[in-house]
C-alpha positions, 0 to 999 in steps of 0.5 A: 599750386594756384588757386585755379589750378587747384579748382581743376584738381577738384574737378579732375577728382570729382569726375573720377570719383563719379565714374568709379560709382557709375561703374561699380553700381554697372557691375553690381547690376544695381538698379531701383529693384535691389535683390538677386531675382526680379521675376515681375520685371522678365514675365512669364520666363522668370517664372520658369525656374525658381532659384534655391537657397540663401544666395537667391532669397536677399529681396523680394520683387519691387524691394530694394531693402532686402525686406520680404514683403509680408515680413515683419519682425511680429508678424507673417501676412498672407492674403486669399481671395475668397468668395464671401458674400451672396450664394457662393459666399454662404456656400464656402464661408465655412472654409474660410471660417475653418483657416481662419480659427486655426491660424487664430488657434496657432496665434493664441495657443502657439505662439504664431509661427517663427516667433510672429503672428499669422495675419490673414488678409481675406478679400472678397471676390464674389466667385467673380474673376475679375473681382478676383483680380482686383482683389489679388492686385490689391493683396500684392501691391498694397497689402504686401502679402507674403504669399497668397493661400487659398484662392477660391474657385477654378474661374476665379482663381484662373483669372490670378494665378499667371500674374502671381506667378510673374511676380514671384508670390508663393500660390498655396493650396489653391482651393480648386481640384483643376487639372492645370494647377499641377499639370506643369510645375516647371512653368507655374513653379509658384501654384500648388493646390491642395484639392484633388485633380479633378480629371482624375476624380473624374476617372475614379467615377467612371471606373466606380460606375463601370464596375458597379453598373455596368451596361448603365446608360450615363449622364453628366451635369457640368459647370462649363469652365476648367471644373466641369471640362475636366471632370468630363474629361475623366469621365469618359477616361474612366468608363469602359465601353459597356457604359454609354454616356447619352447626355452631356448637359453645360450650365454656367456659374451665372446661371439661375437654375438648371432645370432644363438640363435635368429634364435632358438627361432624363428624356436621354434615359440616363441611369446614373448621372455625374454631377460636376456642380457646387453646392447650389447647383448639384441641390437643384439637379437633385431636387429636380429629378427628384420632382420629376418621379426620376431617381437616377444614381447620382454621383455628385463632385467632392466640393459637395460633401459637407453636411449643409447639402442637406440644408440645400437639398432635402435629406429623402432627395438626398438619399443614396447620393454618393461623392467623395472625401479625404479627410475624416468627418466632422462627426467622428468626435471620438477622434481626438483630432476631430474632437480639437477641431470642435474645440478651435471652432467653438472658441475661435471660429464664426460658423459650426464644425462640418467637413468644410471648416475641417478643409479650411483647417486642412490648409492651415495644419499646411501652412503651419507646418511650411512657414516653421520650416521657414523660420531660418530662411523666411523668404519667399523662395525659402517658402517654396522650398520648404513646400517642396520638403513635404514627403507623406506629410499627414494632417491630423484631420486627414483620413489616415493614409491620405498624405501630401508630398510636393516637389519641384516636379509634382505639385499635386496635394491630395492624391487619395479619396473615399466615397461617401454616400448620403444616408437618412438617420432618424430623418437627418440626412448624415454621410457615411463612408464606404468602401476603401481608400482609392489612391490616385496614383 
C-alpha cells in the first residue's frame, strides 16, 4: 500500500474511533456532573422523588469522580447556619455548644462514627435570612459539607431550605418548629425538623386554656413570621367558643421592645397571654406586665424553656409562667443520662449545662445514630434512608415516652411534650414539670 493510502486508512480509523467514543458517551448520559442523580441541574422537580438504594448513590451533585462531598477517609463534614453573635447568639449559644460538645465526646471517646471524625462547621448568620443564605452557600459550595444540621430560626432557615432541597443536601433537625418543614415531605424530601410543630403547640395551648381557664379572655403576642403565625393558627384551633381572643399583637424580629404591645393586650382585658416569642421578647413581655402591676397567666413558647429565662426576667416576675418541653431537665442530675450530659459539657462544652445544651445533645444523638446506620452506604441518599428508618427511637436525655419516628411520608420528629411551670425555690427561679405527657397524635 502506498504511503498516501496508509495515511488515508489511518484517518478513517481515527474518525471511526472518535465517532464510537461520542456514541458511547451519549448512551451513558456522560456529562460533567457524573453520578446517576443531579437535583441541582433540574431544579425543584428533581427534589420531589428521592431515589433509594445503592444504585442511586453513586455520586453527589457536582462530582465527576464518585466522591461524596463532605466524606473523606477520616472525616464526615457537617454544616450549620446558626446565630452566634449579638442578642440572638447569646440566647441560643448553649444549643450549639451542646451539639459541638456531644460530637467532640463521640470523636474522643467513641472513635467517631464509621471510623471517621465528625466535623461541624457552624457559620454565624446572626439570625438574619440574608446572612443565612451567604452562610449556607459557603458551607455547600466551598466547604463541601455532607449535610446541613440544626439550621436555626424560622426566618433564617426559610431563606435556604429550597436551595438545600434543590441541591439534594440532607437538611436535618431544623431548629424551628414551623409547620412547613414537615407539611409536604414529598416536595421537600431532604428536610426534617426536630422541634415540635408550632401549630400543634398552639393547639395544645388553646385546649389547655379552654380546659383550665374557661371563659377567660385571651391575648397573644407573636413574632410576625411563620413561627408566630403558626402558633396563632394553632391557638385559634385549640380554643373553644367560651374563650374570646381579645387582642392579637405582633412584633418584628428587629424590634427594640414590645412595651406598647403589652399595654394593648392589658387594655383589651386579657386574662391569659400566649407569647409566641423568642427569649428576649418573652422576658420583655413578662417584665413589662409586672411593671404595669398586671399578672395574667403567661404561656410562653417552648423555645424559652431554659433556666436562662430567669436571667433575662426577674424570677419573681416569672413565677407561674407556663411553657412546654420534651426533654429531661438539666437539674435532674440523679438521672444517668443527665449526669452524663453534665460530664460531657464539663469536659467538652463552652457553657454550663442547661435545658438548651440538652437540646443540642438530642440533635447530636440523632446524628450519631443515623450516621452509624449509613456506614455501608455513606452517601446523601443513604443518610436519608437511615433517617427515614428511625422507628420510635428514644435518645437518653428525652423524656420517657418521647420518641422519634421518621418515614418518607412523615418528617415530624418530636410529637409529645409536657407543661413546665416557673417556680421560686429559695428565691431562685426553676422550671418544674406538671401534668402528663401530651401526645401530638
